[in-house]
C-alpha positions in Angstrom: 0.0 0.0 0.0 1.2 3.5 -0.9 1.7 5.6 2.2 3.2 8.8 0.8 4.2 10.4 -2.5 6.6 13.3 -2.8 6.9 15.2 -6.1 10.2 16.9 -6.9 10.4 18.5 -10.4 10.4 15.5 -12.8 10.5 12.8 -10.1 8.2 11.1 -7.7 9.4 9.4 -4.5 6.9 6.7 -3.5 6.9 5.4 0.1 5.0 2.2 0.5 4.8 -1.0 2.5 7.6 -2.3 0.3 10.0 0.6 0.9 10.9 3.7 -1.0 11.3 4.1 -4.8 12.0 7.1 -7.1 10.5 7.4 -10.5 11.8 9.8 -13.1 9.8 11.3 -15.9 11.0 13.3 -19.0 9.1 16.4 -17.8 8.0 18.2 -14.7 5.3 16.5 -12.5 2.4 18.9 -12.2 -0.3 17.0 -10.4 -0.6 13.7 -8.6 -3.7 11.7 -7.3 -2.7 9.0 -4.8 -4.7 5.8 -4.5 -4.0 2.8 -2.2 -2.2 0.8 -5.0 -1.3 3.4 -7.7 -0.8 7.0 -8.5 -2.2 9.1 -11.4 0.4 11.7 -12.6 -0.1 14.7 -14.9 3.1 15.9 -16.4 4.0 19.2 -18.2 3.4 19.0 -21.9 6.3 17.2 -23.6 6.7 16.3 -27.2 7.4 12.7 -26.3 3.9 12.4 -24.8 2.1 14.5 -27.3 -1.3 15.3 -25.8 -1.4 12.2 -23.6 0.4 13.6 -20.6 -1.5 11.7 -17.8 -0.2 8.3 -16.6 -1.2 5.8 -13.9 1.7 4.0 -12.3 1.9 1.4 -9.5 4.0 1.6 -6.3 7.0 0.2 -8.2 6.8 2.8 -10.9 5.4 0.4 -13.6 3.1 2.2 -16.0 -0.4 0.8 -15.8 -1.8 3.1 -18.6 -1.3 6.3 -20.5 -4.4 8.3 -20.9 -6.2 8.1 -24.3 -5.8 11.1 -26.6 -8.2 14.1 -26.2 -10.0 15.5 -29.2 -7.5 17.6 -31.2 -7.6 21.3 -31.9 -8.7 22.3 -35.4 -5.1 23.1 -36.2 -2.5 20.3 -35.8 0.2 22.8 -34.6 -1.8 23.5 -31.4 -1.6 21.2 -28.4 -4.6 19.6 -26.7 -2.6 18.4 -23.7 -4.1 18.2 -20.3 -3.8 21.2 -18.0 -6.0 20.0 -15.1 -6.3 16.8 -13.1 -8.5 16.3 -10.1 -11.4 14.5 -8.4 -15.0 15.8 -8.6 -17.4 15.8 -5.6 -18.4 12.2 -6.3 -14.8 11.0 -6.5 -14.6 10.7 -10.3 -11.3 11.5 -11.9 -11.6 14.6 -14.1 -9.1 16.0 -16.6 -9.3 19.3 -18.5 -7.6 19.8 -21.8 -6.0 22.9 -23.3 -8.7 23.0 -26.0 -11.5 23.6 -23.4 -12.9 20.2 -22.8 -13.2 18.3 -19.5 -13.3 14.5 -19.5 -13.9 11.8 -16.9 -10.9 9.4 -16.8 -11.6 5.7 -16.3 -9.4 4.6 -13.4 -9.0 1.0 -14.8 -8.2 1.9 -18.4 -7.3 5.6 -18.8 -10.0 6.0 -21.4 -11.7 9.4 -21.7 -15.4 9.4 -21.0 -18.3 12.0 -20.8 -16.6 14.9 -22.7 -18.0 18.3 -21.9 -17.0 21.7 -23.3 -16.2 23.9 -20.3 -14.3 26.9 -21.7 
């Protein structure tokens, strides 16, 4: 079970029943959501991830999923990366994209559900 997660620039330090482990990413960690057995991480936009800058990792740092791609902007040069990650009042995972849409994120799969225009 994950006890604590500390974010430091592009790294997470996960303290769990199994000890402590550091996980490095290619860009800065912006937001984390901690669950008993995993963490959802939103990173700064980085070309390597394109618009799929949200990941779920287990306590050992293994990637469980990478979020599915949001709807793109009308112009391919513009990013639709995620700029918000949080939980709503009912505990559902929400992610907001740069192009003005908010999605529910399925915890098990990383699929985007219930798209709403919010900008």
